[in-house]
MOPAC internal coordinates of N, CA, C and O (Angstrom, degrees):
PM7 1SCF
backbone

  N    0.0000 0     0.00 0     0.00 0    0    0    0
  C    1.4538 1     0.00 0     0.00 0    1    0    0
  C    1.4921 1   108.85 1     0.00 0    2    1    0
  O    1.2310 1   120.60 1   -45.73 1    3    2    1
  N    1.3020 1   116.46 1   134.27 1    3    2    1
  C    1.4603 1   122.16 1   176.21 1    5    3    2
  C    1.5258 1   107.81 1   -95.45 1    6    5    3
  O    1.2310 1   120.99 1   -48.10 1    7    6    5
  N    1.3104 1   115.71 1   131.90 1    7    6    5
  C    1.4414 1   119.70 1   179.33 1    9    7    6
  C    1.5124 1   109.97 1   -89.46 1   10    9    7
  O    1.2310 1   120.40 1   -50.75 1   11   10    9
  N    1.3437 1   116.83 1   129.25 1   11   10    9
  C    1.4485 1   119.84 1  -179.56 1   13   11   10
  C    1.5270 1   110.62 1   -64.56 1   14   13   11
  O    1.2310 1   121.59 1   -20.48 1   15   14   13
  N    1.3227 1   114.56 1   159.52 1   15   14   13
  C    1.4717 1   119.19 1  -176.73 1   17   15   14
  C    1.5207 1   113.36 1   -59.69 1   18   17   15
  O    1.2310 1   119.50 1   152.24 1   19   18   17
  N    1.3297 1   118.56 1   -27.76 1   19   18   17
  C    1.4473 1   118.46 1  -179.36 1   21   19   18
  C    1.5464 1   112.05 1   -68.78 1   22   21   19
  O    1.2310 1   120.21 1   167.37 1   23   22   21
  N    1.3382 1   117.21 1   -12.63 1   23   22   21
  C    1.4632 1   120.19 1   178.44 1   25   23   22
  C    1.5355 1   112.17 1   -88.37 1   26   25   23
  O    1.2310 1   119.83 1   174.93 1   27   26   25
  N    1.3359 1   117.92 1    -5.07 1   27   26   25
  C    1.4441 1   119.16 1   178.45 1   29   27   26
  C    1.5339 1   109.25 1   -79.34 1   30   29   27
  O    1.2310 1   121.43 1   -34.34 1   31   30   29
  N    1.3234 1   114.87 1   145.66 1   31   30   29
  C    1.4651 1   119.70 1   179.58 1   33   31   30
  C    1.5095 1   108.24 1   -71.95 1   34   33   31
  O    1.2310 1   121.01 1   -54.31 1   35   34   33
  N    1.3117 1   115.67 1   125.69 1   35   34   33
  C    1.4589 1   122.22 1  -175.08 1   37   35   34
  C    1.5258 1   108.00 1  -115.95 1   38   37   35
  O    1.2310 1   121.16 1   -61.62 1   39   38   37
  N    1.3221 1   115.39 1   118.38 1   39   38   37
  C    1.4609 1   120.00 1   179.73 1   41   39   38
  C    1.5222 1   110.92 1  -103.43 1   42   41   39
  O    1.2310 1   120.38 1  -157.23 1   43   42   41
  N    1.3297 1   116.88 1    22.77 1   43   42   41
  C    1.4638 1   120.47 1  -179.95 1   45   43   42
  C    1.5210 1   110.72 1   -71.37 1   46   45   43
  O    1.2310 1   120.79 1    -6.34 1   47   46   45
  N    1.2956 1   116.10 1   173.66 1   47   46   45
  C    1.4607 1   120.79 1  -178.27 1   49   47   46
  C    1.5245 1   112.72 1   -74.96 1   50   49   47
  O    1.2310 1   119.56 1   166.36 1   51   50   49
  N    1.3265 1   118.44 1   -13.64 1   51   50   49
  C    1.4646 1   121.43 1   177.86 1   53   51   50
  C    1.5136 1   109.52 1   -73.53 1   54   53   51
  O    1.2310 1   120.03 1   -65.36 1   55   54   53
  N    1.3167 1   117.55 1   114.64 1   55   54   53
  C    1.4421 1   121.15 1  -175.17 1   57   55   54
  C    1.5244 1   111.51 1  -125.23 1   58   57   55
  O    1.2310 1   120.85 1   -27.14 1   59   58   57
  N    1.3141 1   115.97 1   152.86 1   59   58   57
  C    1.4437 1   123.76 1   175.27 1   61   59   58
  C    1.5407 1   106.18 1  -123.76 1   62   61   59
  O    1.2310 1   119.83 1   -49.85 1   63   62   61
  N    1.3020 1   117.93 1   130.15 1   63   62   61
  C    1.4603 1   120.99 1   177.80 1   65   63   62
  C    1.5250 1   108.02 1   -76.94 1   66   65   63
  O    1.2310 1   121.18 1   -47.11 1   67   66   65
  N    1.3028 1   115.35 1   132.89 1   67   66   65
  C    1.4620 1   122.60 1  -178.27 1   69   67   66
  C    1.5108 1   109.86 1  -124.53 1   70   69   67
  O    1.2310 1   120.67 1   -50.43 1   71   70   69
  N    1.3019 1   116.33 1   129.57 1   71   70   69
  C    1.4746 1   121.14 1   175.43 1   73   71   70
  C    1.5148 1   108.06 1   -98.04 1   74   73   71
  O    1.2310 1   120.70 1   -48.57 1   75   74   73
  N    1.3082 1   116.27 1   131.43 1   75   74   73
  C    1.4610 1   121.17 1  -174.80 1   77   75   74
  C    1.5198 1   109.54 1  -133.96 1   78   77   75
  O    1.2310 1   120.69 1   -54.05 1   79   78   77
  N    1.3203 1   116.28 1   125.95 1   79   78   77
  C    1.4572 1   121.13 1   176.49 1   81   79   78
  C    1.5054 1   109.18 1   -94.69 1   82   81   79
  O    1.2310 1   120.44 1   -57.59 1   83   82   81
  N    1.3279 1   116.76 1   122.41 1   83   82   81
  C    1.4597 1   122.65 1   177.75 1   85   83   82
  C    1.5413 1   108.66 1  -133.69 1   86   85   83
  O    1.2310 1   121.29 1   -17.85 1   87   86   85
  N    1.3049 1   115.15 1   162.15 1   87   86   85
  C    1.4623 1   119.12 1   178.23 1   89   87   86
  C    1.5286 1   109.33 1   -71.01 1   90   89   87
  O    1.2310 1   120.91 1   -15.36 1   91   90   89
  N    1.3107 1   115.86 1   164.64 1   91   90   89
  C    1.4795 1   119.87 1   177.07 1   93   91   90
  C    1.5250 1   110.81 1   -60.18 1   94   93   91
  O    1.2310 1   121.00 1   142.88 1   95   94   93
  N    1.3294 1   115.69 1   -37.12 1   95   94   93
  C    1.4751 1   120.07 1  -179.38 1   97   95   94
  C    1.5169 1   110.38 1   -63.93 1   98   97   95
  O    1.2310 1   120.10 1   134.43 1   99   98   97
  N    1.3510 1   117.42 1   -45.57 1   99   98   97
  C    1.4709 1   120.74 1   179.31 1  101   99   98
  C    1.5264 1   109.86 1   -63.50 1  102  101   99
  O    1.2310 1   120.37 1   138.81 1  103  102  101
  N    1.3267 1   116.90 1   -41.19 1  103  102  101
  C    1.4736 1   119.26 1   177.96 1  105  103  102
  C    1.5094 1   111.03 1   -62.64 1  106  105  103
  O    1.2310 1   120.16 1   138.35 1  107  106  105
  N    1.3297 1   117.30 1   -41.65 1  107  106  105
  C    1.4720 1   120.98 1   176.57 1  109  107  106
  C    1.5267 1   110.46 1   -60.23 1  110  109  107
  O    1.2310 1   120.45 1   137.65 1  111  110  109
  N    1.3207 1   116.74 1   -42.35 1  111  110  109
  C    1.4601 1   121.04 1   179.20 1  113  111  110
  C    1.5179 1   110.75 1   -63.74 1  114  113  111
  O    1.2310 1   120.83 1   135.74 1  115  114  113
  N    1.3539 1   116.02 1   -44.26 1  115  114  113
  C    1.4798 1   119.44 1   177.39 1  117  115  114
  C    1.5124 1   110.84 1   -60.01 1  118  117  115
  O    1.2310 1   120.34 1   135.46 1  119  118  117
  N    1.3147 1   116.96 1   -44.54 1  119  118  117
  C    1.4650 1   120.38 1  -179.25 1  121  119  118
  C    1.5215 1   111.16 1   -63.06 1  122  121  119
  O    1.2310 1   120.61 1   138.22 1  123  122  121
  N    1.3376 1   116.44 1   -41.78 1  123  122  121
  C    1.4556 1   119.95 1   179.90 1  125  123  122
  C    1.5200 1   110.73 1   -66.11 1  126  125  123
  O    1.2310 1   119.75 1   137.03 1  127  126  125
  N    1.3200 1   118.09 1   -42.97 1  127  126  125
  C    1.4637 1   120.82 1   178.16 1  129  127  126
  C    1.5296 1   110.76 1   -62.11 1  130  129  127
  O    1.2310 1   120.94 1   135.13 1  131  130  129
  N    1.3294 1   115.80 1   -44.87 1  131  130  129
  C    1.4563 1   119.88 1  -179.18 1  133  131  130
  C    1.5201 1   110.52 1   -62.55 1  134  133  131
  O    1.2310 1   120.30 1   138.13 1  135  134  133
  N    1.3283 1   117.04 1   -41.87 1  135  134  133
  C    1.4625 1   120.24 1   179.38 1  137  135  134
  C    1.5447 1   110.35 1   -65.62 1  138  137  135
  O    1.2310 1   120.41 1   134.73 1  139  138  137
  N    1.3309 1   116.83 1   -45.27 1  139  138  137
  C    1.4454 1   121.29 1   179.82 1  141  139  138
  C    1.5351 1   112.17 1   -59.99 1  142  141  139
  O    1.2310 1   120.72 1   143.97 1  143  142  141
  N    1.3230 1   116.22 1   -36.03 1  143  142  141
  C    1.4580 1   121.62 1  -177.72 1  145  143  142
  C    1.5389 1   113.06 1   -92.35 1  146  145  143
  O    1.2310 1   120.50 1   174.05 1  147  146  145
  N    1.3303 1   116.66 1    -5.95 1  147  146  145
  C    1.4373 1   120.82 1  -178.21 1  149  147  146
  C    1.5237 1   113.24 1    64.77 1  150  149  147
  O    1.2310 1   120.86 1  -138.77 1  151  150  149
  N    1.3177 1   115.96 1    41.23 1  151  150  149
  C    1.4435 1   120.94 1  -175.85 1  153  151  150
  C    1.5301 1   109.48 1  -141.28 1  154  153  151
  O    1.2310 1   119.72 1    10.55 1  155  154  153
  N    1.2914 1   118.15 1  -169.45 1  155  154  153
  C    1.4616 1   121.85 1  -178.77 1  157  155  154
  C    1.5312 1   111.67 1   -99.96 1  158  157  155
  O    1.2310 1   121.86 1   -16.51 1  159  158  157
  N    1.3251 1   114.05 1   163.49 1  159  158  157
  C    1.4828 1   118.46 1   175.79 1  161  159  158
  C    1.5327 1   109.36 1   -62.22 1  162  161  159
  O    1.2310 1   120.16 1   144.67 1  163  162  161
  N    1.3185 1   117.30 1   -35.33 1  163  162  161
  C    1.4586 1   120.87 1   177.89 1  165  163  162
  C    1.5259 1   111.17 1   -60.27 1  166  165  163
  O    1.2310 1   120.89 1   135.77 1  167  166  165
  N    1.3269 1   115.90 1   -44.23 1  167  166  165
  C    1.4623 1   118.95 1   178.13 1  169  167  166
  C    1.5364 1   111.55 1   -63.94 1  170  169  167
  O    1.2310 1   119.99 1   141.06 1  171  170  169
  N    1.3103 1   117.63 1   -38.94 1  171  170  169
  C    1.4583 1   120.50 1   176.89 1  173  171  170
  C    1.5184 1   109.82 1   -62.10 1  174  173  171
  O    1.2310 1   119.64 1   138.04 1  175  174  173
  N    1.3146 1   118.28 1   -41.96 1  175  174  173
  C    1.4666 1   120.84 1   178.84 1  177  175  174
  C    1.5361 1   111.40 1   -65.66 1  178  177  175
  O    1.2310 1   120.52 1   141.54 1  179  178  177
  N    1.3540 1   116.61 1   -38.46 1  179  178  177
  C    1.4707 1   118.82 1   178.83 1  181  179  178
  C    1.5438 1   109.27 1   -65.17 1  182  181  179
  O    1.2310 1   120.11 1   140.88 1  183  182  181
  N    1.3251 1   117.40 1   -39.12 1  183  182  181
  C    1.4645 1   120.51 1   178.18 1  185  183  182
  C    1.5349 1   110.37 1   -66.79 1  186  185  183
  O    1.2310 1   120.12 1   140.67 1  187  186  185
  N    1.3215 1   117.37 1   -39.33 1  187  186  185
  C    1.4500 1   120.89 1   178.51 1  189  187  186
  C    1.5199 1   111.26 1   -63.24 1  190  189  187
  O    1.2310 1   120.33 1   138.54 1  191  190  189
  N    1.3195 1   116.97 1   -41.46 1  191  190  189
  C    1.4656 1   120.46 1   177.54 1  193  191  190
  C    1.5290 1   109.91 1   -64.46 1  194  193  191
  O    1.2310 1   119.85 1   137.97 1  195  194  193
  N    1.3094 1   117.90 1   -42.03 1  195  194  193
  C    1.4658 1   121.22 1   178.96 1  197  195  194
  C    1.5438 1   109.84 1   -61.83 1  198  197  195
  O    1.2310 1   120.14 1   140.07 1  199  198  197
  N    1.3271 1   117.33 1   -39.93 1  199  198  197
  C    1.4588 1   120.67 1   179.84 1  201  199  198
  C    1.5346 1   111.15 1   -67.30 1  202  201  199
  O    1.2310 1   119.55 1   139.68 1  203  202  201
  N    1.3214 1   118.46 1   -40.32 1  203  202  201
  C    1.4552 1   121.57 1   177.01 1  205  203  202
  C    1.5253 1   109.36 1   -64.30 1  206  205  203
  O    1.2310 1   119.73 1   139.60 1  207  206  205
  N    1.2996 1   118.13 1   -40.40 1  207  206  205
  C    1.4729 1   121.05 1   178.44 1  209  207  206
  C    1.5291 1   111.04 1   -62.44 1  210  209  207
  O    1.2310 1   119.63 1   137.84 1  211  210  209
  N    1.3121 1   118.31 1   -42.16 1  211  210  209
  C    1.4715 1   121.71 1   177.20 1  213  211  210
  C    1.5278 1   108.43 1   -61.63 1  214  213  211
  O    1.2310 1   120.24 1   135.38 1  215  214  213
  N    1.3324 1   117.16 1   -44.62 1  215  214  213
  C    1.4556 1   120.99 1  -179.18 1  217  215  214
  C    1.5273 1   111.68 1   -61.50 1  218  217  215
  O    1.2310 1   120.72 1   135.80 1  219  218  217
  N    1.3213 1   116.23 1   -44.20 1  219  218  217
  C    1.4731 1   120.24 1  -178.80 1  221  219  218
  C    1.5202 1   111.05 1   -67.70 1  222  221  219
  O    1.2310 1   120.01 1   139.03 1  223  222  221
  N    1.3434 1   117.58 1   -40.97 1  223  222  221
  C    1.4464 1   120.14 1   176.94 1  225  223  222
  C    1.5265 1   111.13 1   -61.10 1  226  225  223
  O    1.2310 1   120.46 1   137.51 1  227  226  225
  N    1.3189 1   116.72 1   -42.49 1  227  226  225
  C    1.4854 1   120.17 1   177.51 1  229  227  226
  C    1.5225 1   110.23 1   -63.45 1  230  229  227
  O    1.2310 1   120.45 1   135.88 1  231  230  229
  N    1.3222 1   116.74 1   -44.12 1  231  230  229
  C    1.4555 1   121.13 1  -179.01 1  233  231  230
  C    1.5400 1   110.34 1   -58.70 1  234  233  231
  O    1.2310 1   119.86 1   137.46 1  235  234  233
  N    1.3163 1   117.87 1   -42.54 1  235  234  233
  C    1.4449 1   121.56 1  -178.74 1  237  235  234
  C    1.5168 1   112.23 1   -70.79 1  238  237  235
  O    1.2310 1   120.27 1   162.09 1  239  238  237
  N    1.3130 1   117.10 1   -17.91 1  239  238  237
  C    1.4679 1   122.11 1   176.02 1  241  239  238
  C    1.5292 1   111.87 1   -95.21 1  242  241  239
  O    1.2310 1   120.50 1  -177.74 1  243  242  241
  N    1.3391 1   116.66 1     2.26 1  243  242  241
  C    1.4620 1   120.43 1  -178.06 1  245  243  242
  C    1.5157 1   112.97 1    79.91 1  246  245  243
  O    1.2310 1   120.89 1  -164.97 1  247  246  245
  N    1.3167 1   115.90 1    15.03 1  247  246  245
  C    1.4649 1   120.55 1  -179.89 1  249  247  246
  C    1.5334 1   109.76 1   -98.38 1  250  249  247
  O    1.2310 1   121.12 1    -7.88 1  251  250  249
  N    1.3295 1   115.46 1   172.12 1  251  250  249
  C    1.4489 1   121.41 1  -179.97 1  253  251  250
  C    1.5207 1   109.60 1  -124.61 1  254  253  251
  O    1.2310 1   121.32 1   -18.91 1  255  254  253
  N    1.3108 1   115.08 1   161.09 1  255  254  253
  C    1.4437 1   122.27 1   178.46 1  257  255  254
  C    1.5185 1   109.37 1  -115.42 1  258  257  255
  O    1.2310 1   120.28 1   -44.93 1  259  258  257
  N    1.3256 1   117.07 1   135.07 1  259  258  257
  C    1.4411 1   118.91 1  -178.60 1  261  259  258
  C    1.5140 1   111.53 1  -161.08 1  262  261  259
  O    1.2310 1   121.36 1     7.31 1  263  262  261
  N    1.3191 1   115.01 1  -172.69 1  263  262  261
  C    1.4560 1   120.71 1   176.20 1  265  263  262
  C    1.5135 1   108.70 1  -116.79 1  266  265  263
  O    1.2310 1   121.93 1   -32.81 1  267  266  265
  N    1.3270 1   113.91 1   147.19 1  267  266  265
  C    1.4702 1   121.39 1  -179.08 1  269  267  266
  C    1.4841 1   110.31 1  -122.80 1  270  269  267
  O    1.2310 1   120.22 1   -26.94 1  271  270  269
  N    1.3025 1   117.18 1   153.06 1  271  270  269
  C    1.4557 1   119.70 1   172.55 1  273  271  270
  C    1.5426 1   108.15 1   -83.70 1  274  273  271
  O    1.2310 1   120.71 1    -0.40 1  275  274  273
  N    1.3177 1   116.25 1   179.60 1  275  274  273
  C    1.4546 1   119.51 1  -175.95 1  277  275  274
  C    1.5106 1   114.18 1   -62.62 1  278  277  275
  O    1.2310 1   120.38 1   161.24 1  279  278  277
  N    1.3632 1   116.89 1   -18.76 1  279  278  277
  C    1.4726 1   120.98 1   178.66 1  281  279  278
  C    1.5173 1   112.77 1   -95.48 1  282  281  279
  O    1.2310 1   120.33 1  -177.56 1  283  282  281
  N    1.3508 1   116.98 1     2.44 1  283  282  281
  C    1.4369 1   120.24 1   176.97 1  285  283  282
  C    1.5176 1   113.82 1    90.75 1  286  285  283
  O    1.2310 1   119.80 1  -174.12 1  287  286  285
  N    1.3204 1   117.98 1     5.88 1  287  286  285
  C    1.4645 1   120.94 1   178.33 1  289  287  286
  C    1.5304 1   109.57 1   -79.95 1  290  289  287
  O    1.2310 1   121.23 1   -42.63 1  291  290  289
  N    1.3390 1   115.26 1   137.37 1  291  290  289
  C    1.4545 1   120.26 1  -178.89 1  293  291  290
  C    1.5278 1   109.24 1   -69.31 1  294  293  291
  O    1.2310 1   121.17 1   -54.03 1  295  294  293
  N    1.3276 1   115.37 1   125.97 1  295  294  293
  C    1.4608 1   120.90 1   176.14 1  297  295  294
  C    1.5248 1   111.73 1   -97.84 1  298  297  295
  O    1.2310 1   121.52 1   141.70 1  299  298  297
  N    1.3163 1   114.69 1   -38.30 1  299  298  297
  C    1.4734 1   118.48 1   179.93 1  301  299  298
  C    1.5191 1   109.82 1  -156.35 1  302  301  299
  O    1.2310 1   121.84 1   -26.11 1  303  302  301
  N    1.3308 1   114.08 1   153.89 1  303  302  301
  C    1.4735 1   120.52 1   174.57 1  305  303  302
  C    1.5070 1   107.07 1  -111.51 1  306  305  303
  O    1.2310 1   120.59 1   -44.93 1  307  306  305
  N    1.3139 1   116.47 1   135.07 1  307  306  305
  C    1.4661 1   121.70 1   179.54 1  309  307  306
  C    1.5136 1   106.82 1   -91.43 1  310  309  307
  O    1.2310 1   121.14 1   -60.80 1  311  310  309
  N    1.3270 1   115.42 1   119.20 1  311  310  309
  C    1.4452 1   120.86 1  -177.70 1  313  311  310
  C    1.5313 1   110.21 1  -117.62 1  314  313  311
  O    1.2310 1   121.37 1   -18.13 1  315  314  313
  N    1.3068 1   114.98 1   161.87 1  315  314  313
  C    1.4642 1   119.37 1   175.51 1  317  315  314
  C    1.5097 1   115.42 1    91.02 1  318  317  315
  O    1.2310 1   120.25 1  -174.79 1  319  318  317
  N    1.3232 1   117.13 1     5.21 1  319  318  317
  C    1.4831 1   119.08 1   177.89 1  321  319  318
  C    1.4961 1   108.78 1  -101.05 1  322  321  319
  O    1.2310 1   120.10 1   180.00 1  323  322  321

């Protein structure tokens, strides 16, 4: 599957305000991630979307997404995306 250009992550200055309802727990997680990374909740959400896009592109190519150790050994496979 080819992903249309509107699915690419765009960091340009053209922005659209988005209202998002999340649970208090998810908001707390977003705030903690943003604080840990020294960034905003919006930036965390943009990164999350980019990660999901990578996962979906890999899935459509028959590939998998996971984590590797420093030697390239698979530590875990991310499933359910």
